mmCIF file of the N, C-alpha and C atoms, coordinates in Angstrom:
data_MODEL
# 
_entry.id   MODEL 
# 
loop_
_atom_site.group_PDB 
_atom_site.id 
_atom_site.type_symbol 
_atom_site.label_atom_id 
_atom_site.label_alt_id 
_atom_site.label_comp_id 
_atom_site.label_asym_id 
_atom_site.label_entity_id 
_atom_site.label_seq_id 
_atom_site.pdbx_PDB_ins_code 
_atom_site.Cartn_x 
_atom_site.Cartn_y 
_atom_site.Cartn_z 
_atom_site.occupancy 
_atom_site.B_iso_or_equiv 
_atom_site.pdbx_formal_charge 
_atom_site.auth_seq_id 
_atom_site.auth_comp_id 
_atom_site.auth_asym_id 
_atom_site.auth_atom_id 
_atom_site.pdbx_PDB_model_num 
ATOM 1   N N  . MET A 1 1  ? -100.924 37.260 -72.935 1.00 0.00 ? 1  MET A N  1 
ATOM 2   C CA . MET A 1 1  ? -100.382 38.356 -72.146 1.00 0.00 ? 1  MET A CA 1 
ATOM 3   C C  . MET A 1 1  ? -100.130 37.937 -70.696 1.00 0.00 ? 1  MET A C  1 
ATOM 4   N N  . CYS A 1 2  ? -101.124 37.265 -70.101 1.00 0.00 ? 2  CYS A N  1 
ATOM 5   C CA . CYS A 1 2  ? -100.986 36.798 -68.726 1.00 0.00 ? 2  CYS A CA 1 
ATOM 6   C C  . CYS A 1 2  ? -101.938 35.628 -68.522 1.00 0.00 ? 2  CYS A C  1 
ATOM 7   N N  . TYR A 1 3  ? -101.981 35.085 -67.326 1.00 0.00 ? 3  TYR A N  1 
ATOM 8   C CA . TYR A 1 3  ? -102.806 33.914 -67.053 1.00 0.00 ? 3  TYR A CA 1 
ATOM 9   C C  . TYR A 1 3  ? -104.093 34.240 -66.288 1.00 0.00 ? 3  TYR A C  1 
ATOM 10  N N  . ALA A 1 4  ? -104.460 35.499 -66.208 1.00 0.00 ? 4  ALA A N  1 
ATOM 11  C CA . ALA A 1 4  ? -105.692 35.877 -65.512 1.00 0.00 ? 4  ALA A CA 1 
ATOM 12  C C  . ALA A 1 4  ? -106.895 35.396 -66.307 1.00 0.00 ? 4  ALA A C  1 
ATOM 13  N N  . SER A 1 5  ? -107.957 35.004 -65.593 1.00 0.00 ? 5  SER A N  1 
ATOM 14  C CA . SER A 1 5  ? -109.197 34.602 -66.264 1.00 0.00 ? 5  SER A CA 1 
ATOM 15  C C  . SER A 1 5  ? -110.370 35.307 -65.597 1.00 0.00 ? 5  SER A C  1 
ATOM 16  N N  . PHE A 1 6  ? -111.443 35.498 -66.369 1.00 0.00 ? 6  PHE A N  1 
ATOM 17  C CA . PHE A 1 6  ? -112.586 36.256 -65.895 1.00 0.00 ? 6  PHE A CA 1 
ATOM 18  C C  . PHE A 1 6  ? -113.869 35.602 -66.361 1.00 0.00 ? 6  PHE A C  1 
ATOM 19  N N  . ASP A 1 7  ? -114.908 35.615 -65.520 1.00 0.00 ? 7  ASP A N  1 
ATOM 20  C CA . ASP A 1 7  ? -116.218 35.074 -65.880 1.00 0.00 ? 7  ASP A CA 1 
ATOM 21  C C  . ASP A 1 7  ? -117.069 36.092 -66.637 1.00 0.00 ? 7  ASP A C  1 
ATOM 22  N N  . LEU A 1 8  ? -116.800 37.357 -66.437 1.00 0.00 ? 8  LEU A N  1 
ATOM 23  C CA . LEU A 1 8  ? -117.599 38.418 -67.052 1.00 0.00 ? 8  LEU A CA 1 
ATOM 24  C C  . LEU A 1 8  ? -116.728 39.270 -67.964 1.00 0.00 ? 8  LEU A C  1 
ATOM 25  N N  . SER A 1 9  ? -117.331 39.838 -68.996 1.00 0.00 ? 9  SER A N  1 
ATOM 26  C CA . SER A 1 9  ? -116.543 40.607 -69.957 1.00 0.00 ? 9  SER A CA 1 
ATOM 27  C C  . SER A 1 9  ? -116.104 41.971 -69.425 1.00 0.00 ? 9  SER A C  1 
ATOM 28  N N  . ASP A 1 10 ? -116.892 42.617 -68.559 1.00 0.00 ? 10 ASP A N  1 
ATOM 29  C CA . ASP A 1 10 ? -116.507 43.943 -68.071 1.00 0.00 ? 10 ASP A CA 1 
ATOM 30  C C  . ASP A 1 10 ? -115.217 43.916 -67.258 1.00 0.00 ? 10 ASP A C  1 
ATOM 31  N N  . PRO A 1 11 ? -115.060 43.020 -66.289 1.00 0.00 ? 11 PRO A N  1 
ATOM 32  C CA . PRO A 1 11 ? -113.769 42.960 -65.582 1.00 0.00 ? 11 PRO A CA 1 
ATOM 33  C C  . PRO A 1 11 ? -112.606 42.631 -66.526 1.00 0.00 ? 11 PRO A C  1 
ATOM 34  N N  . PHE A 1 12 ? -112.872 41.820 -67.526 1.00 0.00 ? 12 PHE A N  1 
ATOM 35  C CA . PHE A 1 12 ? -111.838 41.493 -68.510 1.00 0.00 ? 12 PHE A CA 1 
ATOM 36  C C  . PHE A 1 12 ? -111.417 42.743 -69.277 1.00 0.00 ? 12 PHE A C  1 
ATOM 37  N N  . LYS A 1 13 ? -112.376 43.558 -69.694 1.00 0.00 ? 13 LYS A N  1 
ATOM 38  C CA . LYS A 1 13 ? -112.062 44.802 -70.422 1.00 0.00 ? 13 LYS A CA 1 
ATOM 39  C C  . LYS A 1 13 ? -111.221 45.739 -69.549 1.00 0.00 ? 13 LYS A C  1 
ATOM 40  N N  . ILE A 1 14 ? -111.577 45.836 -68.274 1.00 0.00 ? 14 ILE A N  1 
ATOM 41  C CA . ILE A 1 14 ? -110.817 46.679 -67.345 1.00 0.00 ? 14 ILE A CA 1 
ATOM 42  C C  . ILE A 1 14 ? -109.400 46.133 -67.195 1.00 0.00 ? 14 ILE A C  1 
ATOM 43  N N  . HIS A 1 15 ? -109.278 44.819 -67.076 1.00 0.00 ? 15 HIS A N  1 
ATOM 44  C CA . HIS A 1 15 ? -107.965 44.199 -66.940 1.00 0.00 ? 15 HIS A CA 1 
ATOM 45  C C  . HIS A 1 15 ? -107.103 44.458 -68.178 1.00 0.00 ? 15 HIS A C  1 
ATOM 46  N N  . LEU A 1 16 ? -107.690 44.371 -69.355 1.00 0.00 ? 16 LEU A N  1 
ATOM 47  C CA . LEU A 1 16 ? -106.925 44.610 -70.587 1.00 0.00 ? 16 LEU A CA 1 
ATOM 48  C C  . LEU A 1 16 ? -106.357 46.025 -70.650 1.00 0.00 ? 16 LEU A C  1 
ATOM 49  N N  . ARG A 1 17 ? -107.073 46.978 -70.074 1.00 0.00 ? 17 ARG A N  1 
ATOM 50  C CA . ARG A 1 17 ? -106.558 48.357 -70.053 1.00 0.00 ? 17 ARG A CA 1 
ATOM 51  C C  . ARG A 1 17 ? -105.205 48.426 -69.361 1.00 0.00 ? 17 ARG A C  1 
ATOM 52  N N  . LYS A 1 18 ? -105.011 47.610 -68.332 1.00 0.00 ? 18 LYS A N  1 
ATOM 53  C CA . LYS A 1 18 ? -103.741 47.609 -67.609 1.00 0.00 ? 18 LYS A CA 1 
ATOM 54  C C  . LYS A 1 18 ? -102.612 47.139 -68.516 1.00 0.00 ? 18 LYS A C  1 
ATOM 55  N N  . HIS A 1 19 ? -102.868 46.117 -69.332 1.00 0.00 ? 19 HIS A N  1 
ATOM 56  C CA . HIS A 1 19 ? -101.854 45.620 -70.255 1.00 0.00 ? 19 HIS A CA 1 
ATOM 57  C C  . HIS A 1 19 ? -101.532 46.651 -71.339 1.00 0.00 ? 19 HIS A C  1 
ATOM 58  N N  . ASP A 1 20 ? -102.556 47.387 -71.762 1.00 0.00 ? 20 ASP A N  1 
ATOM 59  C CA . ASP A 1 20 ? -102.382 48.400 -72.804 1.00 0.00 ? 20 ASP A CA 1 
ATOM 60  C C  . ASP A 1 20 ? -101.996 49.754 -72.239 1.00 0.00 ? 20 ASP A C  1 
ATOM 61  N N  . ASN A 1 21 ? -101.877 49.846 -70.910 1.00 0.00 ? 21 ASN A N  1 
ATOM 62  C CA . ASN A 1 21 ? -101.550 51.084 -70.210 1.00 0.00 ? 21 ASN A CA 1 
ATOM 63  C C  . ASN A 1 21 ? -102.552 52.199 -70.526 1.00 0.00 ? 21 ASN A C  1 
ATOM 64  N N  . LEU A 1 22 ? -103.823 51.820 -70.670 1.00 0.00 ? 22 LEU A N  1 
ATOM 65  C CA . LEU A 1 22 ? -104.882 52.800 -70.909 1.00 0.00 ? 22 LEU A CA 1 
ATOM 66  C C  . LEU A 1 22 ? -105.444 53.250 -69.570 1.00 0.00 ? 22 LEU A C  1 
ATOM 67  N N  . LYS A 1 23 ? -105.530 54.552 -69.394 1.00 0.00 ? 23 LYS A N  1 
ATOM 68  C CA . LYS A 1 23 ? -106.024 55.117 -68.138 1.00 0.00 ? 23 LYS A CA 1 
ATOM 69  C C  . LYS A 1 23 ? -107.006 56.248 -68.453 1.00 0.00 ? 23 LYS A C  1 
ATOM 70  N N  . PRO A 1 24 ? -108.240 55.888 -68.825 1.00 0.00 ? 24 PRO A N  1 
ATOM 71  C CA . PRO A 1 24 ? -109.204 56.903 -69.259 1.00 0.00 ? 24 PRO A CA 1 
ATOM 72  C C  . PRO A 1 24 ? -109.907 57.663 -68.134 1.00 0.00 ? 24 PRO A C  1 
ATOM 73  N N  . PHE A 1 25 ? -109.676 57.286 -66.878 1.00 0.00 ? 25 PHE A N  1 
ATOM 74  C CA . PHE A 1 25 ? -110.364 57.941 -65.769 1.00 0.00 ? 25 PHE A CA 1 
ATOM 75  C C  . PHE A 1 25 ? -109.381 58.777 -64.971 1.00 0.00 ? 25 PHE A C  1 
ATOM 76  N N  . GLY A 1 26 ? -109.670 60.085 -64.863 1.00 0.00 ? 26 GLY A N  1 
ATOM 77  C CA . GLY A 1 26 ? -108.755 60.996 -64.198 1.00 0.00 ? 26 GLY A CA 1 
ATOM 78  C C  . GLY A 1 26 ? -109.308 61.574 -62.918 1.00 0.00 ? 26 GLY A C  1 
ATOM 79  N N  . CYS A 1 27 ? -108.435 61.770 -61.960 1.00 0.00 ? 27 CYS A N  1 
ATOM 80  C CA . CYS A 1 27 ? -108.785 62.422 -60.703 1.00 0.00 ? 27 CYS A CA 1 
ATOM 81  C C  . CYS A 1 27 ? -109.034 63.901 -60.980 1.00 0.00 ? 27 CYS A C  1 
ATOM 82  N N  . SER A 1 28 ? -110.149 64.402 -60.498 1.00 0.00 ? 28 SER A N  1 
ATOM 83  C CA . SER A 1 28 ? -110.483 65.811 -60.733 1.00 0.00 ? 28 SER A CA 1 
ATOM 84  C C  . SER A 1 28 ? -109.742 66.754 -59.785 1.00 0.00 ? 28 SER A C  1 
ATOM 85  N N  . TYR A 1 29 ? -108.970 66.204 -58.851 1.00 0.00 ? 29 TYR A N  1 
ATOM 86  C CA . TYR A 1 29 ? -108.212 67.027 -57.917 1.00 0.00 ? 29 TYR A CA 1 
ATOM 87  C C  . TYR A 1 29 ? -106.742 67.148 -58.320 1.00 0.00 ? 29 TYR A C  1 
ATOM 88  N N  . CYS A 1 30 ? -106.108 66.018 -58.656 1.00 0.00 ? 30 CYS A N  1 
ATOM 89  C CA . CYS A 1 30 ? -104.676 66.048 -58.967 1.00 0.00 ? 30 CYS A CA 1 
ATOM 90  C C  . CYS A 1 30 ? -104.380 65.578 -60.392 1.00 0.00 ? 30 CYS A C  1 
ATOM 91  N N  . PHE A 1 31 ? -105.413 65.163 -61.124 1.00 0.00 ? 31 PHE A N  1 
ATOM 92  C CA . PHE A 1 31 ? -105.320 64.767 -62.532 1.00 0.00 ? 31 PHE A CA 1 
ATOM 93  C C  . PHE A 1 31 ? -104.511 63.491 -62.751 1.00 0.00 ? 31 PHE A C  1 
ATOM 94  N N  . LYS A 1 32 ? -104.295 62.691 -61.708 1.00 0.00 ? 32 LYS A N  1 
ATOM 95  C CA . LYS A 1 32 ? -103.696 61.375 -61.880 1.00 0.00 ? 32 LYS A CA 1 
ATOM 96  C C  . LYS A 1 32 ? -104.688 60.507 -62.653 1.00 0.00 ? 32 LYS A C  1 
ATOM 97  N N  . GLN A 1 33 ? -104.201 59.600 -63.497 1.00 0.00 ? 33 GLN A N  1 
ATOM 98  C CA . GLN A 1 33 ? -105.047 58.784 -64.359 1.00 0.00 ? 33 GLN A CA 1 
ATOM 99  C C  . GLN A 1 33 ? -105.127 57.338 -63.850 1.00 0.00 ? 33 GLN A C  1 
ATOM 100 N N  . PHE A 1 34 ? -106.287 56.677 -64.111 1.00 0.00 ? 34 PHE A N  1 
ATOM 101 C CA . PHE A 1 34 ? -106.539 55.324 -63.646 1.00 0.00 ? 34 PHE A CA 1 
ATOM 102 C C  . PHE A 1 34 ? -107.209 54.496 -64.735 1.00 0.00 ? 34 PHE A C  1 
ATOM 103 N N  . SER A 1 35 ? -107.021 53.169 -64.655 1.00 0.00 ? 35 SER A N  1 
ATOM 104 C CA . SER A 1 35 ? -107.594 52.278 -65.661 1.00 0.00 ? 35 SER A CA 1 
ATOM 105 C C  . SER A 1 35 ? -109.055 51.928 -65.378 1.00 0.00 ? 35 SER A C  1 
ATOM 106 N N  . SER A 1 36 ? -109.538 52.176 -64.161 1.00 0.00 ? 36 SER A N  1 
ATOM 107 C CA . SER A 1 36 ? -110.957 51.932 -63.864 1.00 0.00 ? 36 SER A CA 1 
ATOM 108 C C  . SER A 1 36 ? -111.518 53.066 -63.009 1.00 0.00 ? 36 SER A C  1 
ATOM 109 N N  . ARG A 1 37 ? -112.800 53.286 -63.162 1.00 0.00 ? 37 ARG A N  1 
ATOM 110 C CA . ARG A 1 37 ? -113.469 54.350 -62.413 1.00 0.00 ? 37 ARG A CA 1 
ATOM 111 C C  . ARG A 1 37 ? -113.462 54.027 -60.918 1.00 0.00 ? 37 ARG A C  1 
ATOM 112 N N  . SER A 1 38 ? -113.604 52.746 -60.565 1.00 0.00 ? 38 SER A N  1 
ATOM 113 C CA . SER A 1 38 ? -113.643 52.388 -59.146 1.00 0.00 ? 38 SER A CA 1 
ATOM 114 C C  . SER A 1 38 ? -112.306 52.656 -58.463 1.00 0.00 ? 38 SER A C  1 
ATOM 115 N N  . VAL A 1 39 ? -111.200 52.420 -59.140 1.00 0.00 ? 39 VAL A N  1 
ATOM 116 C CA . VAL A 1 39 ? -109.883 52.713 -58.565 1.00 0.00 ? 39 VAL A CA 1 
ATOM 117 C C  . VAL A 1 39 ? -109.698 54.224 -58.446 1.00 0.00 ? 39 VAL A C  1 
ATOM 118 N N  . CYS A 1 40 ? -110.182 54.958 -59.424 1.00 0.00 ? 40 CYS A N  1 
ATOM 119 C CA . CYS A 1 40 ? -110.113 56.424 -59.358 1.00 0.00 ? 40 CYS A CA 1 
ATOM 120 C C  . CYS A 1 40 ? -110.924 56.936 -58.167 1.00 0.00 ? 40 CYS A C  1 
ATOM 121 N N  . ARG A 1 41 ? -112.123 56.399 -57.977 1.00 0.00 ? 41 ARG A N  1 
ATOM 122 C CA . ARG A 1 41 ? -112.956 56.796 -56.838 1.00 0.00 ? 41 ARG A CA 1 
ATOM 123 C C  . ARG A 1 41 ? -112.271 56.504 -55.513 1.00 0.00 ? 41 ARG A C  1 
ATOM 124 N N  . ARG A 1 42 ? -111.648 55.340 -55.435 1.00 0.00 ? 42 ARG A N  1 
ATOM 125 C CA . ARG A 1 42 ? -110.943 54.960 -54.199 1.00 0.00 ? 42 ARG A CA 1 
ATOM 126 C C  . ARG A 1 42 ? -109.782 55.917 -53.927 1.00 0.00 ? 42 ARG A C  1 
ATOM 127 N N  . HIS A 1 43 ? -109.067 56.290 -54.960 1.00 0.00 ? 43 HIS A N  1 
ATOM 128 C CA . HIS A 1 43 ? -107.983 57.268 -54.837 1.00 0.00 ? 43 HIS A CA 1 
ATOM 129 C C  . HIS A 1 43 ? -108.520 58.582 -54.259 1.00 0.00 ? 43 HIS A C  1 
ATOM 130 N N  . VAL A 1 44 ? -109.639 59.047 -54.791 1.00 0.00 ? 44 VAL A N  1 
ATOM 131 C CA . VAL A 1 44 ? -110.228 60.303 -54.302 1.00 0.00 ? 44 VAL A CA 1 
ATOM 132 C C  . VAL A 1 44 ? -110.596 60.173 -52.832 1.00 0.00 ? 44 VAL A C  1 
ATOM 133 N N  . GLN A 1 45 ? -111.192 59.040 -52.454 1.00 0.00 ? 45 GLN A N  1 
ATOM 134 C CA . GLN A 1 45 ? -111.571 58.835 -51.052 1.00 0.00 ? 45 GLN A CA 1 
ATOM 135 C C  . GLN A 1 45 ? -110.357 58.851 -50.134 1.00 0.00 ? 45 GLN A C  1 
ATOM 136 N N  . LEU A 1 46 ? -109.278 58.221 -50.561 1.00 0.00 ? 46 LEU A N  1 
ATOM 137 C CA . LEU A 1 46 ? -108.099 58.108 -49.702 1.00 0.00 ? 46 LEU A CA 1 
ATOM 138 C C  . LEU A 1 46 ? -107.216 59.353 -49.710 1.00 0.00 ? 46 LEU A C  1 
ATOM 139 N N  . MET A 1 47 ? -107.075 59.977 -50.854 1.00 0.00 ? 47 MET A N  1 
ATOM 140 C CA . MET A 1 47 ? -106.091 61.050 -51.001 1.00 0.00 ? 47 MET A CA 1 
ATOM 141 C C  . MET A 1 47 ? -106.680 62.459 -50.943 1.00 0.00 ? 47 MET A C  1 
ATOM 142 N N  . HIS A 1 48 ? -107.960 62.599 -51.218 1.00 0.00 ? 48 HIS A N  1 
ATOM 143 C CA . HIS A 1 48 ? -108.549 63.939 -51.327 1.00 0.00 ? 48 HIS A CA 1 
ATOM 144 C C  . HIS A 1 48 ? -109.797 64.084 -50.463 1.00 0.00 ? 48 HIS A C  1 
ATOM 145 N N  . GLU A 1 49 ? -109.806 63.417 -49.337 1.00 0.00 ? 49 GLU A N  1 
ATOM 146 C CA . GLU A 1 49 ? -110.971 63.432 -48.455 1.00 0.00 ? 49 GLU A CA 1 
ATOM 147 C C  . GLU A 1 49 ? -111.379 64.857 -48.063 1.00 0.00 ? 49 GLU A C  1 
ATOM 148 N N  . ASN A 1 50 ? -110.417 65.708 -47.760 1.00 0.00 ? 50 ASN A N  1 
ATOM 149 C CA . ASN A 1 50 ? -110.729 67.088 -47.347 1.00 0.00 ? 50 ASN A CA 1 
ATOM 150 C C  . ASN A 1 50 ? -111.346 67.899 -48.475 1.00 0.00 ? 50 ASN A C  1 
ATOM 151 N N  . GLN A 1 51 ? -110.810 67.777 -49.679 1.00 0.00 ? 51 GLN A N  1 
ATOM 152 C CA . GLN A 1 51 ? -111.372 68.505 -50.812 1.00 0.00 ? 51 GLN A CA 1 
ATOM 153 C C  . GLN A 1 51 ? -112.770 67.990 -51.145 1.00 0.00 ? 51 GLN A C  1 
ATOM 154 N N  . LYS A 1 52 ? -112.978 66.681 -51.037 1.00 0.00 ? 52 LYS A N  1 
ATOM 155 C CA . LYS A 1 52 ? -114.267 66.085 -51.347 1.00 0.00 ? 52 LYS A CA 1 
ATOM 156 C C  . LYS A 1 52 ? -115.343 66.603 -50.400 1.00 0.00 ? 52 LYS A C  1 
ATOM 157 N N  . ARG A 1 53 ? -114.994 66.735 -49.107 1.00 0.00 ? 53 ARG A N  1 
ATOM 158 C CA . ARG A 1 53 ? -115.946 67.273 -48.135 1.00 0.00 ? 53 ARG A CA 1 
ATOM 159 C C  . ARG A 1 53 ? -116.339 68.708 -48.464 1.00 0.00 ? 53 ARG A C  1 
ATOM 160 N N  . ALA A 1 54 ? -115.425 69.440 -49.067 1.00 0.00 ? 54 ALA A N  1 
ATOM 161 C CA . ALA A 1 54 ? -115.715 70.826 -49.424 1.00 0.00 ? 54 ALA A CA 1 
ATOM 162 C C  . ALA A 1 54 ? -116.657 70.914 -50.622 1.00 0.00 ? 54 ALA A C  1 
ATOM 163 N N  . GLY A 1 55 ? -116.942 69.756 -51.288 1.00 0.00 ? 55 GLY A N  1 
ATOM 164 C CA . GLY A 1 55 ? -117.895 69.752 -52.383 1.00 0.00 ? 55 GLY A CA 1 
ATOM 165 C C  . GLY A 1 55 ? -117.284 69.955 -53.744 1.00 0.00 ? 55 GLY A C  1 
ATOM 166 N N  . ASP A 1 56 ? -115.971 69.868 -53.886 1.00 0.00 ? 56 ASP A N  1 
ATOM 167 C CA . ASP A 1 56 ? -115.319 70.040 -55.173 1.00 0.00 ? 56 ASP A CA 1 
ATOM 168 C C  . ASP A 1 56 ? -115.270 68.723 -55.916 1.00 0.00 ? 56 ASP A C  1 
ATOM 169 N N  . GLY A 1 57 ? -115.381 68.767 -57.218 1.00 0.00 ? 57 GLY A N  1 
ATOM 170 C CA . GLY A 1 57 ? -114.952 67.712 -58.101 1.00 0.00 ? 57 GLY A CA 1 
ATOM 171 C C  . GLY A 1 57 ? -115.719 66.437 -58.266 1.00 0.00 ? 57 GLY A C  1 
ATOM 172 N N  . ASP A 1 58 ? -115.726 65.515 -57.351 1.00 0.00 ? 58 ASP A N  1 
ATOM 173 C CA . ASP A 1 58 ? -116.063 64.110 -57.584 1.00 0.00 ? 58 ASP A CA 1 
ATOM 174 C C  . ASP A 1 58 ? -117.343 63.903 -58.371 1.00 0.00 ? 58 ASP A C  1 
ATOM 175 N N  . ASN A 1 59 ? -117.206 63.278 -59.544 1.00 0.00 ? 59 ASN A N  1 
ATOM 176 C CA . ASN A 1 59 ? -118.332 62.873 -60.364 1.00 0.00 ? 59 ASN A CA 1 
ATOM 177 C C  . ASN A 1 59 ? -118.634 61.425 -60.026 1.00 0.00 ? 59 ASN A C  1 
ATOM 178 N N  . ASP A 1 60 ? -119.816 61.132 -59.489 1.00 0.00 ? 60 ASP A N  1 
ATOM 179 C CA . ASP A 1 60 ? -120.117 59.808 -58.948 1.00 0.00 ? 60 ASP A CA 1 
ATOM 180 C C  . ASP A 1 60 ? -120.827 58.901 -59.948 1.00 0.00 ? 60 ASP A C  1 
ATOM 181 N N  . ASP A 1 61 ? -120.384 58.903 -61.218 1.00 0.00 ? 61 ASP A N  1 
ATOM 182 C CA . ASP A 1 61 ? -120.929 57.973 -62.208 1.00 0.00 ? 61 ASP A CA 1 
ATOM 183 C C  . ASP A 1 61 ? -120.609 56.557 -61.819 1.00 0.00 ? 61 ASP A C  1 
ATOM 184 N N  . ASP A 1 62 ? -121.555 55.632 -62.047 1.00 0.00 ? 62 ASP A N  1 
ATOM 185 C CA . ASP A 1 62 ? -121.311 54.227 -61.734 1.00 0.00 ? 62 ASP A CA 1 
ATOM 186 C C  . ASP A 1 62 ? -120.827 53.449 -62.937 1.00 0.00 ? 62 ASP A C  1 
ATOM 187 N N  . ASP A 1 63 ? -120.841 54.016 -64.112 1.00 0.00 ? 63 ASP A N  1 
ATOM 188 C CA . ASP A 1 63 ? -120.420 53.327 -65.331 1.00 0.00 ? 63 ASP A CA 1 
ATOM 189 C C  . ASP A 1 63 ? -118.907 53.213 -65.370 1.00 0.00 ? 63 ASP A C  1 
ATOM 190 N N  . ASP A 1 64 ? -118.403 51.982 -65.293 1.00 0.00 ? 64 ASP A N  1 
ATOM 191 C CA . ASP A 1 64 ? -116.956 51.748 -65.247 1.00 0.00 ? 64 ASP A CA 1 
ATOM 192 C C  . ASP A 1 64 ? -116.389 51.370 -66.600 1.00 0.00 ? 64 ASP A C  1 
ATOM 193 N N  . ILE A 1 65 ? -117.225 51.165 -67.587 1.00 0.00 ? 65 ILE A N  1 
ATOM 194 C CA . ILE A 1 65 ? -116.762 50.745 -68.911 1.00 0.00 ? 65 ILE A CA 1 
ATOM 195 C C  . ILE A 1 65 ? -117.046 51.858 -69.905 1.00 0.00 ? 65 ILE A C  1 
ATOM 196 N N  . ASP A 1 66 ? -115.997 52.313 -70.572 1.00 0.00 ? 66 ASP A N  1 
ATOM 197 C CA . ASP A 1 66 ? -116.158 53.318 -71.625 1.00 0.00 ? 66 ASP A CA 1 
ATOM 198 C C  . ASP A 1 66 ? -115.645 52.791 -72.936 1.00 0.00 ? 66 ASP A C  1 
# 
């Protein structure tokens, strides 16, 4: 598929989701979908800072592999 290489299996699994267009993690504010929980969290921090301060939505699970 590509020439990327990984030392650990979890980053590899996340990378494969991009090739398969799998996006199992959704933003609880705008419902945009992401291939990893960390990218979804970053989106919330950058795009929904005001809503997050109000205490809505963000589920802070650390598990990035489903």
